[in-house]
C-alpha positions in Angstrom: 51.3 -25.2 3.9 50.0 -28.6 2.4 47.6 -27.7 -0.2 45.1 -30.0 1.2 45.1 -28.1 4.6 42.2 -26.6 5.9 41.8 -24.7 8.8 39.7 -26.7 11.4 37.8 -23.4 12.8 36.2 -22.6 9.5 32.9 -22.5 9.1 31.0 -25.9 6.8 30.6 -23.3 4.3 34.2 -22.0 4.1 35.6 -25.7 4.5 33.6 -26.8 1.3 34.4 -23.9 -0.8 37.9 -24.0 0.1 38.2 -27.9 -1.0 36.2 -26.6 -4.4 39.0 -23.8 -5.0 42.0 -26.5 -4.1 40.3 -28.6 -6.4 40.4 -26.7 -9.5 43.9 -25.4 -8.9 44.8 -28.7 -8.6 43.5 -29.3 -11.8 43.9 -26.6 -14.1 47.6 -25.3 -12.8 50.7 -27.1 -13.6 54.6 -26.2 -13.1 55.8 -22.7 -14.6 52.7 -21.9 -16.0 51.8 -17.9 -15.4 48.3 -17.8 -13.7 46.4 -14.4 -13.6 43.6 -14.4 -10.9 40.9 -11.9 -10.8 39.4 -10.6 -7.6 42.4 -12.3 -5.8 41.8 -10.0 -2.5 42.0 -12.2 0.9 45.0 -14.2 -0.3 43.3 -17.3 0.4 44.8 -19.2 -2.2 48.5 -18.2 -2.1 49.6 -21.5 -1.1 47.8 -23.2 -3.4 49.5 -21.6 -6.5 53.0 -22.1 -4.5 52.2 -26.3 -4.0 51.0 -26.3 -8.1 55.1 -24.8 -8.6 53.4 -22.1 -11.0 56.0 -19.8 -12.7 54.1 -16.3 -12.4 51.3 -15.0 -10.7 49.4 -12.0 -11.6 47.0 -10.8 -8.9 43.9 -8.4 -10.1 41.5 -6.9 -7.3 39.5 -3.7 -6.9 40.1 -2.4 -4.0 44.1 -1.7 -2.4 43.3 -3.6 0.7 42.4 -6.4 -1.3 45.7 -6.4 -3.2 47.6 -5.7 0.4 46.3 -9.0 1.7 47.2 -11.1 -1.5 50.9 -9.4 -1.3 51.3 -10.2 1.6 50.3 -14.1 1.6 52.6 -14.5 -1.3 55.3 -12.5 0.5 54.9 -15.3 3.8 55.7 -18.0 1.3 59.1 -19.2 0.0 58.0 -17.2 -3.5 58.9 -20.0 -5.6 57.1 -18.1 -8.1 57.4 -14.3 -9.2 54.3 -12.6 -8.8 52.9 -8.6 -9.8 49.4 -7.6 -9.0 47.3 -4.7 -10.0 44.2 -2.4 -8.7 41.8 -2.2 -11.3 37.9 -3.6 -11.6 38.3 -6.1 -14.4 34.8 -5.8 -15.0 35.0 -2.0 -15.3 38.2 -0.9 -16.6 40.1 -2.2 -19.9 43.4 -4.5 -19.5 44.9 -3.5 -22.3 44.9 0.3 -21.5 46.5 -1.1 -17.7 48.3 -3.6 -18.8 49.2 -3.7 -22.4 52.1 -5.7 -21.8 50.7 -8.6 -20.1 48.0 -9.2 -23.0 48.2 -12.9 -24.3 50.5 -13.9 -21.3 48.8 -15.9 -19.0 48.3 -19.9 -19.0 45.1 -19.9 -17.1 42.9 -16.9 -15.9 40.8 -18.2 -12.8 37.8 -16.2 -11.2 37.0 -17.9 -7.8 34.6 -15.4 -6.2 32.8 -12.3 -7.2 31.9 -13.4 -10.8 28.4 -13.2 -10.2 28.8 -9.4 -9.4 29.8 -9.0 -12.6 26.3 -9.8 -14.0 24.7 -7.1 -12.7 24.8 -5.8 -16.3 25.2 -6.7 -19.5 28.0 -4.3 -20.0 30.3 -5.2 -16.9 30.2 -9.1 -18.1 31.0 -8.3 -21.4 33.9 -6.4 -20.2 35.1 -9.0 -18.0 35.3 -11.6 -20.7 37.2 -9.5 -22.9 39.8 -8.8 -20.6 39.5 -12.7 -19.6 40.1 -13.3 -23.7 42.9 -10.4 -24.0 45.0 -11.7 -21.1 44.8 -15.6 -21.8 47.3 -17.2 -24.3 46.0 -18.9 -27.2 44.8 -22.6 -26.0 44.4 -21.2 -22.6 41.5 -21.6 -19.6 39.1 -19.5 -17.9 37.9 -21.2 -15.0 36.2 -20.7 -11.4 33.5 -20.9 -9.2 30.1 -19.1 -9.2 26.6 -19.9 -7.2 24.5 -22.2 -9.1 21.6 -20.2 -10.9 19.5 -23.6 -11.7 19.5 -24.4 -8.1 18.8 -20.8 -6.7 15.9 -20.4 -9.0 14.3 -23.5 -8.8 14.4 -23.6 -4.9 12.9 -19.7 -5.1 10.2 -20.6 -8.0 9.0 -23.8 -5.6 9.0 -21.6 -2.6 6.7 -19.1 -4.6 4.7 -21.8 -6.1 4.1 -23.6 -2.8 3.8 -20.0 -1.0 0.7 -19.0 -3.4 -0.7 -22.6 -3.8 -3.9 -22.8 -1.5 -3.7 -26.3 -0.7 -0.1 -26.0 0.3 0.9 -27.0 3.8 3.5 -24.5 4.6 3.0 -22.4 7.3 1.4 -18.4 7.0 4.6 -16.5 8.3 6.7 -18.2 5.3 7.6 -15.5 3.1 8.0 -16.8 -0.4 11.0 -14.7 -1.9 12.9 -16.0 1.2 14.7 -19.5 0.8 15.6 -21.1 4.3 17.5 -24.3 5.2 20.0 -25.0 8.3 22.9 -23.7 6.8 21.6 -20.5 4.5 19.1 -18.5 4.0 18.8 -16.6 0.6 16.2 -13.5 0.3 14.8 -11.8 -3.2 14.9 -8.6 -3.3 11.6 -8.4 -5.7 9.3 -11.0 -6.2 9.6 -11.8 -10.0 7.8 -14.5 -12.2 10.9 -14.6 -14.9 14.3 -14.7 -14.9 16.0 -11.3 -15.9 19.0 -11.7 -17.9 20.6 -9.3 -15.4 20.7 -7.4 -12.3 18.6 -10.4 -10.5 19.6 -9.3 -7.2 19.2 -11.5 -4.0 21.0 -11.5 -0.2 22.5 -14.6 0.8 23.6 -15.5 4.5 25.1 -18.4 5.9 24.5 -19.4 9.5 28.1 -18.6 10.1 28.1 -15.0 8.4 27.6 -11.7 10.4 25.9 -10.1 7.8 24.4 -10.9 4.3 25.9 -10.6 0.6 24.5 -9.1 -2.2 24.8 -10.8 -5.2 23.1 -11.2 -9.1 21.9 -14.7 -10.5 24.5 -15.4 -13.5 22.3 -16.5 -16.5 24.2 -18.9 -18.1 23.0 -18.9 -21.4 24.0 -15.3 -21.5 27.4 -16.0 -19.9 28.0 -18.6 -22.9 27.0 -16.0 -25.5 29.0 -13.3 -24.1 32.0 -15.4 -24.0 32.0 -16.8 -27.1 31.7 -12.9 -28.3 34.9 -12.2 -26.8 36.7 -15.1 -28.3 36.1 -17.9 -25.5 34.7 -21.6 -26.1 32.5 -23.2 -23.7 33.9 -26.0 -22.2 32.1 -27.2 -19.1 29.9 -26.2 -16.3 29.2 -28.4 -13.3 27.4 -28.0 -10.1 29.9 -28.4 -7.3 28.2 -31.7 -5.6 29.0 -33.3 -9.4 32.4 -32.2 -9.4 32.8 -33.8 -5.8 31.4 -37.0 -6.8 33.7 -37.6 -10.2 36.4 -36.5 -8.0 35.9 -37.9 -5.0 38.9 -40.4 -5.0 41.1 -38.1 -5.1 39.7 -35.5 -2.6 37.9 -37.4 -0.2 40.5 -37.6 1.9 40.2 -33.7 1.9 36.9 -33.0 3.7 37.7 -36.5 5.8 41.0 -34.6 7.3 38.9 -31.5 7.6 37.0 -31.8 10.4 33.5 -34.0 11.2 30.2 -33.5 9.2 31.0 -33.1 5.6 31.4 -36.6 4.3 30.6 -40.2 5.9 33.3 -42.4 6.4 32.8 -43.5 2.8 33.6 -40.1 1.6 30.0 -39.4 0.7 28.8 -36.2 1.0 26.5 -35.6 4.2 22.9 -34.0 3.6 23.9 -30.8 4.7 27.1 -30.5 2.7 25.3 -31.5 -0.4 23.1 -28.6 0.4 25.8 -26.1 0.4 27.7 -27.3 -2.1 24.9 -27.3 -4.5 24.7 -23.6 -4.3 27.7 -23.2 -6.6 28.7 -24.3 -9.7 32.6 -24.8 -11.5 32.5 -23.1 -15.2 35.3 -23.8 -17.7 36.3 -21.8 -21.0 39.2 -22.1 -23.4 40.4 -19.5 -25.8 41.0 -21.5 -29.0 44.5 -22.0 -30.5 44.0 -21.5 -34.2 47.1 -23.6 -34.5 45.6 -26.4 -32.6 42.6 -28.9 -33.2 40.4 -28.2 -30.6 40.2 -31.6 -28.0 37.7 -33.9 -29.0 36.1 -33.6 -25.6 35.0 -29.9 -26.5 31.5 -29.7 -27.1 30.5 -27.8 -30.6 27.3 -25.5 -29.8 25.1 -25.3 -32.3 24.5 -21.6 -33.9 20.6 -22.1 -32.4 22.0 -22.7 -28.9 23.5 -19.5 -28.6 21.8 -17.1 -30.9 18.5 -18.3 -29.8 16.4 -15.4 -28.2 17.2 -16.1 -24.7 14.0 -14.9 -22.9 13.2 -18.1 -24.1 15.0 -19.7 -21.1 13.2 -17.6 -18.5 9.7 -19.3 -18.7 8.7 -20.1 -15.0 6.6 -22.5 -15.6 7.1 -26.0 -14.2 6.0 -29.3 -15.9 4.2 -32.0 -13.8 7.3 -34.3 -13.9 9.3 -31.0 -12.2 6.6 -30.6 -9.9 6.4 -34.2 -8.4 10.4 -34.1 -8.5 10.5 -37.2 -11.2 12.7 -35.3 -13.6 14.5 -37.3 -16.4 17.7 -36.3 -16.9 19.3 -35.2 -20.4 20.6 -36.9 -22.6 24.4 -36.7 -22.6 27.3 -37.3 -24.7 29.7 -37.3 -21.9 30.8 -35.6 -18.9 32.0 -32.3 -20.3 29.0 -32.7 -22.9 26.4 -32.9 -20.4 23.7 -30.3 -21.5 22.0 -29.4 -18.5 19.6 -26.8 -16.7 18.5 -23.9 -18.8 19.9 -21.4 -15.9 23.2 -23.5 -15.0 23.9 -26.9 -14.2 22.2 -27.8 -10.7 21.9 -30.8 -8.7 20.0 -33.8 -10.4 17.0 -33.3 -8.3 16.7 -29.7 -9.3 17.6 -29.7 -12.5 15.7 -28.3 -15.4 14.8 -30.5 -18.0 15.2 -28.3 -21.1 18.9 -28.2 -22.8 21.0 -25.2 -22.8 
């Protein structure tokens, strides 16, 4: 199966998410690499690793059924790479205890789904990142995809503000803690003015889904802080709309071939695709290699950037330029060095102006 092939029967959301997964695997996987995938259940990416010609695969999932699915997907391939599978929860259990002989072996560790569930508590997120650091070789990368909290929280705040504004033209039956578009509906369990660092739950339901899924917002300053405590350096976070634009020449054909209504004939995202992709962001961290100088493009965050009291990032107030939609882009030193929204990258039109 071609790495760029996407089943045409999948929904818009599934096809776009599949594009992002494929794009990241294509960028980070290299021949003969040892790959560890967290929450690998479903076997969605087995053929991608095959196409990338990796050498060895380690799949970790919380459920036996998830492990069975990924094992069956691997067995259905030509088995160009070796594989082993482990049933455990990486945000609760210690990799060192269960897989002691596997530490410091992975060239890349990825988490392409469910990272947000680890942010229910600080302890869960910390354990996950400690396990990632134990698995990675020095110089190895931790990457993946997660919902973009900057996008979601900005939409939520605008909805609540409009609802409580007496001059608002919103209809009376609009629920303030419910975000709706033609593609999805996001519902927060409790209306809050400030962004909790952990445990802020919401329900996400796409038009094609039978039921909603429960997620937690990922507080990105906390994500960066906990990663650094675990020995992982922040490299980049990028909203998927910008990830697509930056790689359009390479990946536009993939979306054009996956069906209609995703991009225009020139490969530009259509509004619905932009809306769905904008809900997600990539994240990239690296375990430093003490014997190798860091890449020039790796940002060196100042101590105050991550030691600062994180609660100062929770402010709910909007500046006048934010309310009007006119937000000046942050100062940038290059794509990887972009200091973006306080809660996550976010598309440009929803980006907070304060830097991380």
